[in-house]
HTML snippet that shows the backbone in 3Dmol.js (N, CA, C, O; Angstrom):
<script src="https://3Dmol.org/build/3Dmol-min.js"></script>
<div id="view" style="width:600px;height:400px;position:relative"></div>
<script>
const pdb = `
ATOM      1  N   UNK A   1      35.395 -52.279 -30.103  1.00  0.00           N
ATOM      2  CA  UNK A   1      35.998 -51.494 -30.710  1.00  0.00           C
ATOM      3  C   UNK A   1      37.042 -51.418 -30.123  1.00  0.00           C
ATOM      4  O   UNK A   1      36.754 -50.973 -29.012  1.00  0.00           O
ATOM      5  N   UNK A   2      38.456 -51.635 -30.206  1.00  0.00           N
ATOM      6  CA  UNK A   2      39.157 -51.790 -30.196  1.00  0.00           C
ATOM      7  C   UNK A   2      40.073 -50.006 -30.742  1.00  0.00           C
ATOM      8  O   UNK A   2      40.604 -49.819 -31.836  1.00  0.00           O
ATOM      9  N   UNK A   3      39.992 -49.036 -29.657  1.00  0.00           N
ATOM     10  CA  UNK A   3      41.160 -47.907 -29.645  1.00  0.00           C
ATOM     11  C   UNK A   3      42.910 -48.221 -29.814  1.00  0.00           C
ATOM     12  O   UNK A   3      43.502 -49.280 -30.024  1.00  0.00           O
ATOM     13  N   UNK A   4      43.289 -47.180 -29.671  1.00  0.00           N
ATOM     14  CA  UNK A   4      44.234 -46.824 -30.198  1.00  0.00           C
ATOM     15  C   UNK A   4      44.762 -46.817 -28.698  1.00  0.00           C
ATOM     16  O   UNK A   4      43.935 -46.506 -27.841  1.00  0.00           O
ATOM     17  N   UNK A   5      46.234 -47.171 -28.237  1.00  0.00           N
ATOM     18  CA  UNK A   5      46.719 -46.901 -27.051  1.00  0.00           C
ATOM     19  C   UNK A   5      46.117 -45.753 -26.719  1.00  0.00           C
ATOM     20  O   UNK A   5      45.472 -45.038 -27.485  1.00  0.00           O
ATOM     21  N   UNK A   6      46.469 -45.446 -24.780  1.00  0.00           N
ATOM     22  CA  UNK A   6      46.413 -43.810 -24.840  1.00  0.00           C
ATOM     23  C   UNK A   6      47.807 -42.675 -25.307  1.00  0.00           C
ATOM     24  O   UNK A   6      49.032 -42.690 -25.426  1.00  0.00           O
ATOM     25  N   UNK A   7      46.765 -41.858 -25.437  1.00  0.00           N
ATOM     26  CA  UNK A   7      47.972 -40.726 -26.084  1.00  0.00           C
ATOM     27  C   UNK A   7      49.117 -40.841 -24.637  1.00  0.00           C
ATOM     28  O   UNK A   7      48.776 -41.101 -23.483  1.00  0.00           O
ATOM     29  N   UNK A   8      50.437 -40.576 -25.104  1.00  0.00           N
ATOM     30  CA  UNK A   8      51.383 -40.540 -24.381  1.00  0.00           C
ATOM     31  C   UNK A   8      51.580 -38.699 -23.738  1.00  0.00           C
ATOM     32  O   UNK A   8      50.930 -37.792 -24.257  1.00  0.00           O
ATOM     33  N   UNK A   9      52.449 -38.480 -22.716  1.00  0.00           N
ATOM     34  CA  UNK A   9      52.455 -37.280 -23.130  1.00  0.00           C
ATOM     35  C   UNK A   9      52.997 -36.418 -23.539  1.00  0.00           C
ATOM     36  O   UNK A   9      52.620 -35.315 -23.143  1.00  0.00           O
ATOM     37  N   UNK A  10      54.269 -36.483 -24.635  1.00  0.00           N
ATOM     38  CA  UNK A  10      54.461 -35.372 -25.325  1.00  0.00           C
ATOM     39  C   UNK A  10      53.204 -35.286 -26.525  1.00  0.00           C
ATOM     40  O   UNK A  10      52.634 -34.218 -26.747  1.00  0.00           O
ATOM     41  N   UNK A  11      52.926 -36.310 -27.115  1.00  0.00           N
ATOM     42  CA  UNK A  11      51.830 -36.294 -27.719  1.00  0.00           C
ATOM     43  C   UNK A  11      50.116 -35.252 -26.748  1.00  0.00           C
ATOM     44  O   UNK A  11      49.106 -34.563 -26.888  1.00  0.00           O
ATOM     45  N   UNK A  12      50.587 -35.614 -26.285  1.00  0.00           N
ATOM     46  CA  UNK A  12      49.381 -34.561 -25.290  1.00  0.00           C
ATOM     47  C   UNK A  12      49.965 -33.256 -25.250  1.00  0.00           C
ATOM     48  O   UNK A  12      49.175 -32.375 -25.589  1.00  0.00           O
ATOM     49  N   UNK A  13      51.305 -32.802 -24.884  1.00  0.00           N
ATOM     50  CA  UNK A  13      51.943 -31.890 -24.737  1.00  0.00           C
ATOM     51  C   UNK A  13      51.748 -31.124 -26.682  1.00  0.00           C
ATOM     52  O   UNK A  13      51.493 -29.945 -26.926  1.00  0.00           O
ATOM     53  N   UNK A  14      51.883 -31.808 -27.332  1.00  0.00           N
ATOM     54  CA  UNK A  14      51.900 -31.801 -28.557  1.00  0.00           C
ATOM     55  C   UNK A  14      50.400 -31.900 -29.275  1.00  0.00           C
ATOM     56  O   UNK A  14      50.510 -31.718 -30.487  1.00  0.00           O
ATOM     57  N   UNK A  15      49.022 -32.141 -28.851  1.00  0.00           N
ATOM     58  CA  UNK A  15      48.256 -31.860 -29.336  1.00  0.00           C
ATOM     59  C   UNK A  15      47.082 -32.076 -27.808  1.00  0.00           C
ATOM     60  O   UNK A  15      46.982 -33.244 -27.432  1.00  0.00           O
ATOM     61  N   UNK A  16      46.313 -31.077 -27.051  1.00  0.00           N
ATOM     62  CA  UNK A  16      45.854 -31.362 -26.102  1.00  0.00           C
ATOM     63  C   UNK A  16      44.688 -31.895 -26.138  1.00  0.00           C
ATOM     64  O   UNK A  16      44.186 -32.454 -25.163  1.00  0.00           O
ATOM     65  N   UNK A  17      44.090 -31.771 -27.346  1.00  0.00           N
ATOM     66  CA  UNK A  17      43.124 -31.825 -27.759  1.00  0.00           C
ATOM     67  C   UNK A  17      42.841 -33.917 -27.883  1.00  0.00           C
ATOM     68  O   UNK A  17      41.651 -34.227 -27.825  1.00  0.00           O
ATOM     69  N   UNK A  18      43.602 -34.828 -27.997  1.00  0.00           N
ATOM     70  CA  UNK A  18      43.898 -35.591 -27.629  1.00  0.00           C
ATOM     71  C   UNK A  18      43.521 -36.169 -26.346  1.00  0.00           C
ATOM     72  O   UNK A  18      42.759 -37.100 -26.607  1.00  0.00           O
ATOM     73  N   UNK A  19      43.647 -36.093 -25.369  1.00  0.00           N
ATOM     74  CA  UNK A  19      42.998 -36.902 -24.152  1.00  0.00           C
ATOM     75  C   UNK A  19      41.503 -36.983 -24.038  1.00  0.00           C
ATOM     76  O   UNK A  19      40.882 -37.898 -23.496  1.00  0.00           O
ATOM     77  N   UNK A  20      40.701 -35.273 -24.959  1.00  0.00           N
ATOM     78  CA  UNK A  20      39.405 -35.294 -24.716  1.00  0.00           C
ATOM     79  C   UNK A  20      38.897 -36.335 -26.158  1.00  0.00           C
ATOM     80  O   UNK A  20      37.751 -36.782 -26.129  1.00  0.00           O
ATOM     81  N   UNK A  21      39.594 -36.592 -27.090  1.00  0.00           N
ATOM     82  CA  UNK A  21      39.437 -37.317 -28.366  1.00  0.00           C
ATOM     83  C   UNK A  21      39.752 -38.563 -27.625  1.00  0.00           C
ATOM     84  O   UNK A  21      39.398 -39.004 -28.718  1.00  0.00           O
ATOM     85  N   UNK A  22      40.105 -39.735 -26.763  1.00  0.00           N
ATOM     86  CA  UNK A  22      40.416 -40.556 -26.094  1.00  0.00           C
ATOM     87  C   UNK A  22      39.287 -41.000 -25.649  1.00  0.00           C
ATOM     88  O   UNK A  22      38.834 -42.118 -25.895  1.00  0.00           O
ATOM     89  N   UNK A  23      38.316 -39.414 -24.379  1.00  0.00           N
ATOM     90  CA  UNK A  23      37.314 -39.988 -23.952  1.00  0.00           C
ATOM     91  C   UNK A  23      36.246 -39.999 -24.668  1.00  0.00           C
ATOM     92  O   UNK A  23      35.343 -40.692 -24.199  1.00  0.00           O
ATOM     93  N   UNK A  24      35.987 -39.373 -25.831  1.00  0.00           N
ATOM     94  CA  UNK A  24      35.178 -39.467 -26.892  1.00  0.00           C
ATOM     95  C   UNK A  24      35.087 -41.477 -27.058  1.00  0.00           C
ATOM     96  O   UNK A  24      34.205 -42.294 -26.793  1.00  0.00           O
ATOM     97  N   UNK A  25      36.700 -41.606 -27.703  1.00  0.00           N
ATOM     98  CA  UNK A  25      36.358 -42.913 -28.471  1.00  0.00           C
ATOM     99  C   UNK A  25      36.546 -44.067 -26.648  1.00  0.00           C
ATOM    100  O   UNK A  25      36.665 -45.287 -26.530  1.00  0.00           O
ATOM    101  N   UNK A  26      36.523 -43.599 -26.186  1.00  0.00           N
ATOM    102  CA  UNK A  26      36.129 -44.334 -24.603  1.00  0.00           C
ATOM    103  C   UNK A  26      34.507 -44.477 -24.710  1.00  0.00           C
ATOM    104  O   UNK A  26      33.831 -45.326 -25.292  1.00  0.00           O
ATOM    105  N   UNK A  27      34.240 -43.678 -24.165  1.00  0.00           N
ATOM    106  CA  UNK A  27      32.393 -43.249 -24.772  1.00  0.00           C
ATOM    107  C   UNK A  27      31.297 -44.165 -25.670  1.00  0.00           C
ATOM    108  O   UNK A  27      30.198 -44.713 -25.587  1.00  0.00           O
ATOM    109  N   UNK A  28      32.583 -43.883 -26.721  1.00  0.00           N
ATOM    110  CA  UNK A  28      31.559 -44.538 -28.134  1.00  0.00           C
ATOM    111  C   UNK A  28      31.718 -46.346 -28.118  1.00  0.00           C
ATOM    112  O   UNK A  28      31.011 -47.195 -28.661  1.00  0.00           O
ATOM    113  N   UNK A  29      32.794 -46.467 -27.369  1.00  0.00           N
ATOM    114  CA  UNK A  29      32.800 -48.091 -26.964  1.00  0.00           C
ATOM    115  C   UNK A  29      32.108 -48.650 -26.012  1.00  0.00           C
ATOM    116  O   UNK A  29      31.640 -49.767 -26.235  1.00  0.00           O
ATOM    117  N   UNK A  30      31.844 -47.912 -24.533  1.00  0.00           N
ATOM    118  CA  UNK A  30      30.764 -48.165 -24.281  1.00  0.00           C
ATOM    119  C   UNK A  30      29.476 -48.696 -24.562  1.00  0.00           C
ATOM    120  O   UNK A  30      28.917 -49.751 -24.260  1.00  0.00           O
ATOM    121  N   UNK A  31      28.870 -46.825 -25.787  1.00  0.00           N
ATOM    122  CA  UNK A  31      27.768 -47.337 -25.840  1.00  0.00           C
ATOM    123  C   UNK A  31      27.660 -48.392 -26.915  1.00  0.00           C
ATOM    124  O   UNK A  31      26.707 -49.153 -27.083  1.00  0.00           O
ATOM    125  N   UNK A  32      28.911 -48.321 -27.702  1.00  0.00           N
ATOM    126  CA  UNK A  32      28.499 -50.010 -29.166  1.00  0.00           C
ATOM    127  C   UNK A  32      28.417 -50.934 -27.794  1.00  0.00           C
ATOM    128  O   UNK A  32      27.299 -51.291 -27.422  1.00  0.00           O
ATOM    129  N   UNK A  33      29.440 -51.278 -27.131  1.00  0.00           N
ATOM    130  CA  UNK A  33      28.917 -52.388 -25.924  1.00  0.00           C
ATOM    131  C   UNK A  33      27.249 -52.802 -25.473  1.00  0.00           C
ATOM    132  O   UNK A  33      26.553 -53.817 -25.464  1.00  0.00           O
ATOM    133  N   UNK A  34      27.076 -51.073 -25.051  1.00  0.00           N
ATOM    134  CA  UNK A  34      25.715 -51.343 -23.942  1.00  0.00           C
ATOM    135  C   UNK A  34      24.665 -51.303 -25.330  1.00  0.00           C
ATOM    136  O   UNK A  34      23.513 -51.430 -24.916  1.00  0.00           O
ATOM    137  N   UNK A  35      24.700 -51.146 -27.069  1.00  0.00           N
ATOM    138  CA  UNK A  35      24.029 -51.552 -28.007  1.00  0.00           C
ATOM    139  C   UNK A  35      24.119 -52.621 -28.202  1.00  0.00           C
ATOM    140  O   UNK A  35      23.093 -53.253 -27.947  1.00  0.00           O
ATOM    141  N   UNK A  36      25.214 -53.367 -28.693  1.00  0.00           N
ATOM    142  CA  UNK A  36      25.696 -55.064 -28.363  1.00  0.00           C
ATOM    143  C   UNK A  36      24.642 -55.881 -27.797  1.00  0.00           C
ATOM    144  O   UNK A  36      24.006 -56.726 -28.428  1.00  0.00           O
ATOM    145  N   UNK A  37      24.464 -55.535 -26.360  1.00  0.00           N
ATOM    146  CA  UNK A  37      24.428 -56.493 -25.545  1.00  0.00           C
ATOM    147  C   UNK A  37      22.684 -55.829 -25.838  1.00  0.00           C
ATOM    148  O   UNK A  37      21.898 -56.719 -26.162  1.00  0.00           O
ATOM    149  N   UNK A  38      22.194 -54.686 -25.765  1.00  0.00           N
ATOM    150  CA  UNK A  38      20.525 -54.927 -25.931  1.00  0.00           C
ATOM    151  C   UNK A  38      20.202 -55.180 -27.497  1.00  0.00           C
ATOM    152  O   UNK A  38      19.023 -54.901 -27.715  1.00  0.00           O
ATOM    153  N   UNK A  39      20.787 -55.559 -28.488  1.00  0.00           N
ATOM    154  CA  UNK A  39      20.934 -55.973 -29.571  1.00  0.00           C
ATOM    155  C   UNK A  39      21.578 -57.157 -29.968  1.00  0.00           C
ATOM    156  O   UNK A  39      21.886 -57.135 -31.160  1.00  0.00           O
ATOM    157  N   UNK A  40      21.935 -58.351 -29.268  1.00  0.00           N
ATOM    158  CA  UNK A  40      23.199 -59.325 -30.005  1.00  0.00           C
ATOM    159  C   UNK A  40      22.519 -59.475 -31.381  1.00  0.00           C
ATOM    160  O   UNK A  40      23.193 -58.862 -32.209  1.00  0.00           O
ATOM    161  N   UNK A  41      21.828 -59.848 -31.739  1.00  0.00           N
ATOM    162  CA  UNK A  41      21.055 -60.145 -33.011  1.00  0.00           C
ATOM    163  C   UNK A  41      20.022 -59.734 -33.439  1.00  0.00           C
ATOM    164  O   UNK A  41      18.960 -60.118 -32.950  1.00  0.00           O
ATOM    165  N   UNK A  42      20.067 -58.903 -34.397  1.00  0.00           N
ATOM    166  CA  UNK A  42      18.469 -58.907 -34.905  1.00  0.00           C
ATOM    167  C   UNK A  42      17.244 -59.683 -35.138  1.00  0.00           C
ATOM    168  O   UNK A  42      17.310 -60.904 -35.283  1.00  0.00           O
ATOM    169  N   UNK A  43      16.145 -59.058 -35.182  1.00  0.00           N
ATOM    170  CA  UNK A  43      15.169 -59.250 -35.189  1.00  0.00           C
ATOM    171  C   UNK A  43      14.210 -59.186 -35.803  1.00  0.00           C
ATOM    172  O   UNK A  43      13.216 -59.881 -36.011  1.00  0.00           O
ATOM    173  N   UNK A  44      14.664 -58.099 -36.140  1.00  0.00           N
ATOM    174  CA  UNK A  44      13.515 -57.308 -36.716  1.00  0.00           C
ATOM    175  C   UNK A  44      13.286 -55.865 -37.135  1.00  0.00           C
ATOM    176  O   UNK A  44      13.908 -55.016 -36.497  1.00  0.00           O
ATOM    177  N   UNK A  45      12.519 -55.482 -38.072  1.00  0.00           N
ATOM    178  CA  UNK A  45      12.621 -54.131 -38.604  1.00  0.00           C
ATOM    179  C   UNK A  45      11.829 -52.958 -37.253  1.00  0.00           C
ATOM    180  O   UNK A  45      11.242 -51.876 -37.238  1.00  0.00           O
ATOM    181  N   UNK A  46      12.145 -53.696 -36.556  1.00  0.00           N
ATOM    182  CA  UNK A  46      11.733 -52.124 -35.288  1.00  0.00           C
ATOM    183  C   UNK A  46      12.408 -51.027 -35.428  1.00  0.00           C
ATOM    184  O   UNK A  46      13.576 -51.171 -35.790  1.00  0.00           O
ATOM    185  N   UNK A  47      11.815 -49.387 -35.153  1.00  0.00           N
ATOM    186  CA  UNK A  47      12.381 -48.470 -34.772  1.00  0.00           C
ATOM    187  C   UNK A  47      14.551 -48.572 -33.952  1.00  0.00           C
ATOM    188  O   UNK A  47      15.725 -48.370 -34.263  1.00  0.00           O
ATOM    189  N   UNK A  48      13.472 -49.118 -32.607  1.00  0.00           N
ATOM    190  CA  UNK A  48      14.565 -49.519 -32.467  1.00  0.00           C
ATOM    191  C   UNK A  48      16.149 -49.652 -32.530  1.00  0.00           C
ATOM    192  O   UNK A  48      17.023 -48.881 -32.135  1.00  0.00           O
ATOM    193  N   UNK A  49      16.241 -51.179 -33.306  1.00  0.00           N
ATOM    194  CA  UNK A  49      16.742 -52.038 -33.706  1.00  0.00           C
ATOM    195  C   UNK A  49      17.322 -50.894 -34.598  1.00  0.00           C
ATOM    196  O   UNK A  49      17.736 -50.061 -33.793  1.00  0.00           O
ATOM    197  N   UNK A  50      17.480 -50.592 -35.452  1.00  0.00           N
ATOM    198  CA  UNK A  50      16.996 -49.998 -36.514  1.00  0.00           C
ATOM    199  C   UNK A  50      18.519 -48.590 -35.966  1.00  0.00           C
ATOM    200  O   UNK A  50      19.715 -48.700 -36.236  1.00  0.00           O
ATOM    201  N   UNK A  51      18.244 -48.124 -35.649  1.00  0.00           N
ATOM    202  CA  UNK A  51      19.027 -47.242 -34.666  1.00  0.00           C
ATOM    203  C   UNK A  51      20.308 -47.298 -33.793  1.00  0.00           C
ATOM    204  O   UNK A  51      21.174 -46.496 -33.444  1.00  0.00           O
ATOM    205  N   UNK A  52      20.022 -48.658 -33.592  1.00  0.00           N
ATOM    206  CA  UNK A  52      21.192 -48.671 -32.363  1.00  0.00           C
ATOM    207  C   UNK A  52      21.465 -49.621 -33.698  1.00  0.00           C
ATOM    208  O   UNK A  52      21.705 -50.671 -33.103  1.00  0.00           O
ATOM    209  N   UNK A  53      21.590 -49.956 -35.112  1.00  0.00           N
ATOM    210  CA  UNK A  53      22.435 -50.603 -35.677  1.00  0.00           C
ATOM    211  C   UNK A  53      22.814 -49.219 -36.107  1.00  0.00           C
ATOM    212  O   UNK A  53      24.029 -49.065 -36.224  1.00  0.00           O
ATOM    213  N   UNK A  54      22.005 -48.085 -36.392  1.00  0.00           N
ATOM    214  CA  UNK A  54      22.927 -47.287 -36.640  1.00  0.00           C
ATOM    215  C   UNK A  54      23.711 -46.303 -36.357  1.00  0.00           C
ATOM    216  O   UNK A  54      24.335 -45.754 -37.266  1.00  0.00           O
ATOM    217  N   UNK A  55      23.839 -45.867 -34.964  1.00  0.00           N
ATOM    218  CA  UNK A  55      24.608 -45.577 -33.994  1.00  0.00           C
ATOM    219  C   UNK A  55      25.364 -46.370 -33.285  1.00  0.00           C
ATOM    220  O   UNK A  55      25.662 -46.268 -32.095  1.00  0.00           O
ATOM    221  N   UNK A  56      25.782 -47.471 -34.343  1.00  0.00           N
ATOM    222  CA  UNK A  56      26.977 -48.889 -33.783  1.00  0.00           C
ATOM    223  C   UNK A  56      27.779 -48.469 -35.061  1.00  0.00           C
ATOM    224  O   UNK A  56      29.008 -48.462 -34.992  1.00  0.00           O
ATOM    225  N   UNK A  57      27.051 -48.064 -36.399  1.00  0.00           N
ATOM    226  CA  UNK A  57      27.671 -47.866 -37.564  1.00  0.00           C
ATOM    227  C   UNK A  57      28.751 -46.575 -37.465  1.00  0.00           C
ATOM    228  O   UNK A  57      29.978 -46.561 -37.569  1.00  0.00           O
ATOM    229  N   UNK A  58      27.864 -45.592 -37.243  1.00  0.00           N
ATOM    230  CA  UNK A  58      27.654 -44.348 -37.154  1.00  0.00           C
ATOM    231  C   UNK A  58      29.278 -43.945 -36.374  1.00  0.00           C
ATOM    232  O   UNK A  58      30.173 -43.390 -37.012  1.00  0.00           O
ATOM    233  N   UNK A  59      29.412 -44.348 -34.905  1.00  0.00           N
ATOM    234  CA  UNK A  59      30.207 -44.752 -33.819  1.00  0.00           C
ATOM    235  C   UNK A  59      31.592 -45.633 -34.499  1.00  0.00           C
ATOM    236  O   UNK A  59      32.765 -45.510 -34.148  1.00  0.00           O
ATOM    237  N   UNK A  60      31.072 -46.484 -35.504  1.00  0.00           N
ATOM    238  CA  UNK A  60      32.427 -47.189 -35.732  1.00  0.00           C
ATOM    239  C   UNK A  60      33.298 -45.600 -37.146  1.00  0.00           C
ATOM    240  O   UNK A  60      34.491 -45.321 -37.021  1.00  0.00           O
ATOM    241  N   UNK A  61      32.532 -44.964 -38.113  1.00  0.00           N
ATOM    242  CA  UNK A  61      32.990 -44.502 -38.592  1.00  0.00           C
ATOM    243  C   UNK A  61      33.989 -42.988 -37.827  1.00  0.00           C
ATOM    244  O   UNK A  61      35.088 -42.482 -38.057  1.00  0.00           O
ATOM    245  N   UNK A  62      32.566 -42.651 -36.612  1.00  0.00           N
ATOM    246  CA  UNK A  62      33.292 -41.646 -35.792  1.00  0.00           C
ATOM    247  C   UNK A  62      34.781 -41.648 -35.498  1.00  0.00           C
ATOM    248  O   UNK A  62      35.592 -40.725 -35.573  1.00  0.00           O
ATOM    249  N   UNK A  63      34.956 -43.079 -35.100  1.00  0.00           N
ATOM    250  CA  UNK A  63      36.559 -43.686 -33.808  1.00  0.00           C
ATOM    251  C   UNK A  63      37.336 -43.969 -35.320  1.00  0.00           C
ATOM    252  O   UNK A  63      38.535 -43.820 -35.082  1.00  0.00           O
ATOM    253  N   UNK A  64      37.174 -44.281 -36.637  1.00  0.00           N
ATOM    254  CA  UNK A  64      38.180 -44.478 -37.398  1.00  0.00           C
ATOM    255  C   UNK A  64      38.304 -42.448 -37.627  1.00  0.00           C
ATOM    256  O   UNK A  64      39.351 -41.851 -37.376  1.00  0.00           O
ATOM    257  N   UNK A  65      37.633 -42.071 -37.888  1.00  0.00           N
ATOM    258  CA  UNK A  65      38.177 -40.946 -38.164  1.00  0.00           C
ATOM    259  C   UNK A  65      39.228 -39.776 -36.960  1.00  0.00           C
ATOM    260  O   UNK A  65      40.022 -38.864 -37.192  1.00  0.00           O
ATOM    261  N   UNK A  66      38.618 -40.505 -35.466  1.00  0.00           N
ATOM    262  CA  UNK A  66      39.708 -39.933 -34.376  1.00  0.00           C
ATOM    263  C   UNK A  66      41.091 -40.601 -34.644  1.00  0.00           C
ATOM    264  O   UNK A  66      41.983 -40.278 -33.859  1.00  0.00           O
ATOM    265  N   UNK A  67      41.232 -40.996 -35.087  1.00  0.00           N
ATOM    266  CA  UNK A  67      42.057 -42.336 -35.547  1.00  0.00           C
ATOM    267  C   UNK A  67      43.348 -41.705 -36.398  1.00  0.00           C
ATOM    268  O   UNK A  67      44.552 -41.491 -36.251  1.00  0.00           O
ATOM    269  N   UNK A  68      42.246 -41.547 -37.425  1.00  0.00           N
ATOM    270  CA  UNK A  68      42.879 -41.193 -38.646  1.00  0.00           C
ATOM    271  C   UNK A  68      43.863 -39.171 -38.381  1.00  0.00           C
ATOM    272  O   UNK A  68      44.820 -38.533 -38.820  1.00  0.00           O
ATOM    273  N   UNK A  69      42.946 -39.064 -37.584  1.00  0.00           N
ATOM    274  CA  UNK A  69      42.762 -37.202 -36.960  1.00  0.00           C
ATOM    275  C   UNK A  69      44.698 -37.520 -36.389  1.00  0.00           C
ATOM    276  O   UNK A  69      45.733 -37.127 -36.926  1.00  0.00           O
ATOM    277  N   UNK A  70      44.482 -38.404 -35.080  1.00  0.00           N
ATOM    278  CA  UNK A  70      45.402 -39.063 -34.492  1.00  0.00           C
ATOM    279  C   UNK A  70      46.291 -38.873 -34.528  1.00  0.00           C
ATOM    280  O   UNK A  70      46.949 -38.199 -33.735  1.00  0.00           O
ATOM    281  N   UNK A  71      46.832 -39.739 -36.059  1.00  0.00           N
ATOM    282  CA  UNK A  71      47.397 -40.011 -36.949  1.00  0.00           C
ATOM    283  C   UNK A  71      48.360 -39.145 -37.671  1.00  0.00           C
ATOM    284  O   UNK A  71      49.544 -39.226 -37.995  1.00  0.00           O
ATOM    285  N   UNK A  72      47.401 -38.288 -37.798  1.00  0.00           N
ATOM    286  CA  UNK A  72      48.371 -36.597 -38.757  1.00  0.00           C
ATOM    287  C   UNK A  72      48.884 -35.776 -37.505  1.00  0.00           C
ATOM    288  O   UNK A  72      49.799 -34.963 -37.638  1.00  0.00           O
ATOM    289  N   UNK A  73      48.431 -35.947 -36.603  1.00  0.00           N
ATOM    290  CA  UNK A  73      48.868 -35.025 -35.783  1.00  0.00           C
ATOM    291  C   UNK A  73      49.948 -35.890 -35.244  1.00  0.00           C
ATOM    292  O   UNK A  73      50.905 -35.173 -34.951  1.00  0.00           O
ATOM    293  N   UNK A  74      50.163 -37.042 -35.015  1.00  0.00           N
ATOM    294  CA  UNK A  74      51.373 -37.765 -34.313  1.00  0.00           C
ATOM    295  C   UNK A  74      52.499 -37.093 -35.457  1.00  0.00           C
ATOM    296  O   UNK A  74      53.323 -36.186 -35.345  1.00  0.00           O
ATOM    297  N   UNK A  75      52.138 -37.945 -36.543  1.00  0.00           N
ATOM    298  CA  UNK A  75      53.102 -37.955 -37.714  1.00  0.00           C
ATOM    299  C   UNK A  75      53.323 -36.398 -38.152  1.00  0.00           C
ATOM    300  O   UNK A  75      54.506 -36.262 -38.461  1.00  0.00           O
ATOM    301  N   UNK A  76      52.640 -35.248 -38.279  1.00  0.00           N
ATOM    302  CA  UNK A  76      52.974 -34.630 -38.319  1.00  0.00           C
ATOM    303  C   UNK A  76      53.952 -33.582 -36.873  1.00  0.00           C
ATOM    304  O   UNK A  76      54.468 -32.474 -37.015  1.00  0.00           O
ATOM    305  N   UNK A  77      53.928 -34.124 -36.071  1.00  0.00           N
ATOM    306  CA  UNK A  77      54.780 -33.697 -35.084  1.00  0.00           C
ATOM    307  C   UNK A  77      55.902 -34.540 -34.912  1.00  0.00           C
ATOM    308  O   UNK A  77      56.727 -34.255 -34.044  1.00  0.00           O
ATOM    309  N   UNK A  78      56.010 -35.321 -35.468  1.00  0.00           N
ATOM    310  CA  UNK A  78      57.721 -35.850 -35.030  1.00  0.00           C
ATOM    311  C   UNK A  78      58.821 -35.281 -35.193  1.00  0.00           C
ATOM    312  O   UNK A  78      59.859 -35.826 -34.818  1.00  0.00           O
TER     313      UNK A  78
END
`;
const viewer = $3Dmol.createViewer("view");
viewer.addModel(pdb, "pdb");
viewer.setStyle({}, {cartoon: {color: "spectrum"}});
viewer.zoomTo();
viewer.render();
</script>
């Protein structure tokens, strides 16, 4: 998962919540990387693997929603 560049000072002035959303993106990225390191290849149908896969999927969806939110804020503020 690679996120967008950090919010600019102008963007943060317009929408301070972008700072927290950028932090959330960074934590999600670290979480997904840790899960991928723990479960590099699915080996079965265990609960741990299922949940790791589910978290990874949901993290990707959440990151996309964060990007969409940021795009709307930045576009509306221009």
